N, C-alpha and C positions, 0 to 999 in steps of 0.2 A: 193410250197405254204408256207412252213415254212419259207423259206428265204424271201419271199415277205412280210409275216406278220411281220417278224423281222425288215425289212426295214421300214415298215409303222410305227411300234412302235418307231423306232429310230427317224424318222422324226417328230413325235408328241412331243417326249421329247425335240428335238432341238428347236421346236417352243416355247414350254413352257419356255425353258432357255432364248431364245431371248426376249420373253415378260417380263420375270422377270428382266432381265438386263435393258430393256427399262424403266420399272417402277422405278427401283432403280436410274437409271440415271436421270429420271424426278424428283424424290424426291430430289436427290442431287442438281439438277438445281434450284428447288424451294427453297431449303435451302440457296443456294448461293444468290438467288435473293431477299429473304425475307427482308433484311434490306432496299434494294431499294424500294420494294413495300410499306414498312411501311413509308418511307420518302415520297413517292408519295401520300399516303393516308393523311399524315399530311398536305402536301401542299394543297391538294384539300379541306381540311376542313377549310382553312383560310376564304373563303367566306361563310358567314352564310346562313343557309337554314331555311325555316319555320319549327318550332319545336325545333330548337336549343335553349339552355338556354343562355341568356345574360341579364345582369342587367340593360339594357337600353331599355325603352319601346318606347318613342317617345317625340318629342318636336315640338312646332310651330316655324316657321322660317319666319322672315320678309325679303322679297327680294326687294331691290331697283330696280333691273331689273330681271324680267319683271313686277315689281310693284304689288306684291300679297303676301298673307299670305298662307303658305303651312304647312302641317303636315308631318314631316319626321319621319318614324317609323320603328321599327324592329319587326318581328313576327306579321304580315307579313312585309317584306321589301318593302317599298313603299314611294313615295313622292306624297302627295295628296293635291290639291289646295283647300283651304278653301274659299277664296274670293279675287277678284281683288281689289286693293286699289288705292290711289291717286298716281300721279307721284312724284318720289323722296321722299318716306316716310323716316322719320328719326329714329323713335323708336316706340315701342309698349309695351303693358303690358296686362297680362291676369288677370281676376278676380280671387279671392282666390278659388272659386269653379270650375274654368276652363271653365265656360259656355260662357264667353264674352271675346273678345279681342278688344283693343282700339288702334288705330294707329294715330300717329301725322303726319300732312301734312303741313310742314312749308310754302311752296309757296302758299298754299290756305288759310292759317290761320285757319285751321279746324282740328277736331279730328273725325275719323270715328269709329263708334261702330259696331261690328260684332257679331252676334249670331253664336257660333261655331257649335252647333248641326244643326241648320237650314241652315248654310252657307249663311246667308243673313244679310243685314244691319238691325239694330234694329230701328234706327231713322235716319232722314236726318243728314248729317254732322253737327257736333256741332261747332259753331263759337266761337272762343276764341280771346282774345286780343293779338296782337303782333304776333310773329313767334313761334309756338309751336315746340319744339325740343326734349323734354324729358317728360317722363310720369311714374307715379308710383301709385300703389294701396295701400290704407291702408289695412293692414291684416284683419281687421274686416269687410271689404268689403262694407262699406257704401258710401265711396267716393273714387275717384281717382283724382290725382293732376297733372296738366300739366304745364310745365315750358315754359314761354313766353320770349324767349331770348331777342328780340328787345324791349319788353316793360318793362323788368326788374322786372317781377312779376311771380307768379304762380296762376293758376285758379283752385279752387276746383270744381269738377263736381259730383253731386249727382247721384249715380248709379241707384236708383229707377226711377228717372225722366229724367236723362241725361240733366239736366239743369245746366248751368254754374253759379256758385256763384260769388260774388264780388271778383275781383283779389286782391292778397296780394302782396304788394311791397316788394322786397327783396334786390335790388341793381342792379348795372349795369352788363349786360351780364351774367345772370345765365345760367348754362349749364347742370346741372345734379341734380337729386333728389333721395332721399331714405327716406322711412318712417320707424319709429321704430316698432319693433315687437308688441308692445302694442298699436299701432296706436295713441300714445299720441303726438308725434312730427314728423315733417318733417324736413329734413336737405337738404339744397340747396347749391350747389357750386356756388359761385358768382365770376366768373373769372375776372371780371373787377375791383374787389375791394379786392382780395386776402383773402377772408374769406368764411366760410360757415355760412349761416343764419339758425338759429334754430327757427322753427315756432311751436307755440302751436296750435295744431289742435282743441283743445277745444274752443279757443278764436279766431282762425284764424288771428293771428298776430305774427310778429317777436318778440321774447323775448330776443334774444342774438345773437351776432356775434362772431365767433371764428376764429382768425387769423391763417391761415394754410400755408402762403407763396404764391408766385406768381402763378397766373393762375390755380387755382384748377379745376380739371375735374371730372371724374366719382367718385361716392361715394357709399360705402356699409356700412351697419350697422351689427354688430355681432349679432348672435342669442340671446346672453345674454343681449343685449341692453346696454353694457358697453363700447363699443369701435366702432369707425368709422375708415375706411380707405379711404383716399382721394388721388386720383391719381394726380401727377404732371408730365405731359408729358415732358416738357422742361428739367427738372432735371433728368428724368429717375427714379423717386422715388414714393413711396406712403408715405403719412403722417398719422401716427396713431393719433387719437384724443381720449383722455380720456373723455367720456361723463358724468362721475360722477363729474369731476372737471371742465369740459369744457375747457380743455387746449390741445394744440397740443404737441405731443411727438417727439423725434428725428426721422427724415425721414429714411426710409428703402430703400436700393437700389433694384430696380426691374429689369430693363432691358432697351433696347433701345425703346423709344417711347411708354411707357405704356398708354393704352387707356381705360381699364375697369378693374374692380375688383369685386370679389364675395367671401363670406365666405362659408366654408363647413358647413354642418348642425350641426356638433358638435362644431363649432367655433374655432377649433384648427389650421385650415389651411385657408389661404386666397390665392386665385388664381388670379394672375395679368396677363392680356393679354398685350404682348409687340408687337405692330403692325410691326415696322420696323425689329425687330429681328425674327419675325415669331415663337415666343415662348410663353409659359405660365410659369411664375415663381411662384411656390408654396412657400408661406412664413409661417414659423412656428410662429404662433401668440403668443405663450407663451414666446418665446425667442426673437421675432422680428428678426429672422434670415431667409434670403432668401435661399431656397434650390436650387438644380440644376435645370435649366430651362428645359422644355420639348418642343421639336420642334413639332408644330401642323400644319404647312402649311404656305403658303404665305399670309401675311397681315391679320392676324386675327384681329377682331374688337370688339367682344362681348363675354361675358362669363356669365354663370349662374350655380348654383349648386342646388342640391336637397333641397327642403324645409324640415325642421325637421318634421318627421312623415308623409311626403308626399310620392307620388309615383314618378316614373321616374327613380330611380336608378342612379348609376354612381356618380363619384365625381364632374365632371364638363363637360359642353357642350360648345363648342366654334364655333362661326360663322367664316368661313374662305372664304371670297370672292375671294381671289387669286386662290383658288383651286375649286371654286364653290362647296363647301362641308360643312358639319357639322362634326367637329372633336369631338370625345367623349373620355374623360379620364375616362375609365370605373372603374378603381381602382387605387388609388394613395397610394403607400406604400413605404416610404423611407427605405433604407437599415437598418438604425438605428432608432428605434422609437423616434420621436422628433428631429432627426438629418437630415442632408442633404441627398438627394437622390444621388445615385452613378453615374448616367448617364442621359443624355437626350435621345431623340429618335425621330423617324419620322415615318409617316405612309407609308405603301406600299399598293397601290390600286390594285384591280383586277376587271376590268370592272366597273360596277355600283354597285357592291356588297359592303357589309360591311366587312372590313378586320380587324382582331384582331391581335395585336402584344403585346407580353409580354416583357418588358425591364428587364435587369439584376437586377434592384432594386425591381422588383415586380410590377411596374406600368403597367397597361394594357390599351392599346389604341385601338380605333376603329374609323371607318369613314363611313359616309353616303354621297354618291355622289349625288349632285343635278343635274338637267339637265344642259347641257353645256350652258355657258353664264349667269348662275344665279349669283346674286350679293347679298348674304345674309348680312344684316346689324345688325340683332339682333336675339336673341333666347329667348324663354320662354317655360315653362313647359306646357304640355297639360294634 
């Protein structure tokens, strides 16, 4: 009996030793694998989930195909249809309060007004003279203005009644419009005459033409109302315009085929979309220096930035039809304050999720994938 008990006790001790060794080996294996597990966790967090913090809320997107306005948003991640629109829409704008969106329909010669909350047309399509191709709201919200390219004019439309007012002649082949932050002036690029027309919105007439060189395109006004940037696609430049003296300044090199431009809320950076290059070039406004371009996808066409004091977050949002996506520059931070960024970058997508990538210079990128086949032509804050 004594020998048997001893044998039993020895067996129990051996089992405990084996168990202890197994635990230690398991702990050692976990320690060896922990870096890999951490890397795996980091990779899994690239796709944003509801509840994650991100400084981008949502934007409205105008899609040429399949001809509708959608809201692309994060938290929750979704692409929601606001309303179907006309065939081949060219541009749109949202009211300062974000309750209305107005879409230009060149082939129909009309503008469609949509109530965003009700997701319904406000009035029947608004008939304007000529071919409506561009649109902009006055920040005070009383009027929006439609560029009639074939008629060489712009049409003011009263927001309260949606009635078009008498057209204002500006010159041959106008293509783009921007309204000053104080709603005092509208600036129209007149590509057929190589100038921008300055319109007094108090008197609804052209008060000055400013020569900016051949075929001016997209135009943006700085938040301080002291500077305009005008795109020249053929030359690959933007032309700064001193609005205090009404004179054009030396052009700034932007990139291949620039098509749109927008100022950051603080007015220190201008983001220029280069369609052929697939990039956005940030320009230091204080020094008129182009920083390193940021790759945003195939054939980007439109850019906007957060309004001063507004919501939406992020530095810039870009419509990228070549990728059926909306590209977001969540944070732009050059390596040297006021100096050039150190590198460009491109997005890596994961399904239809939003992917975040931080570049070496601190720039943070993100992407929202639209349904396959989407052809976004413009973006606006919601």
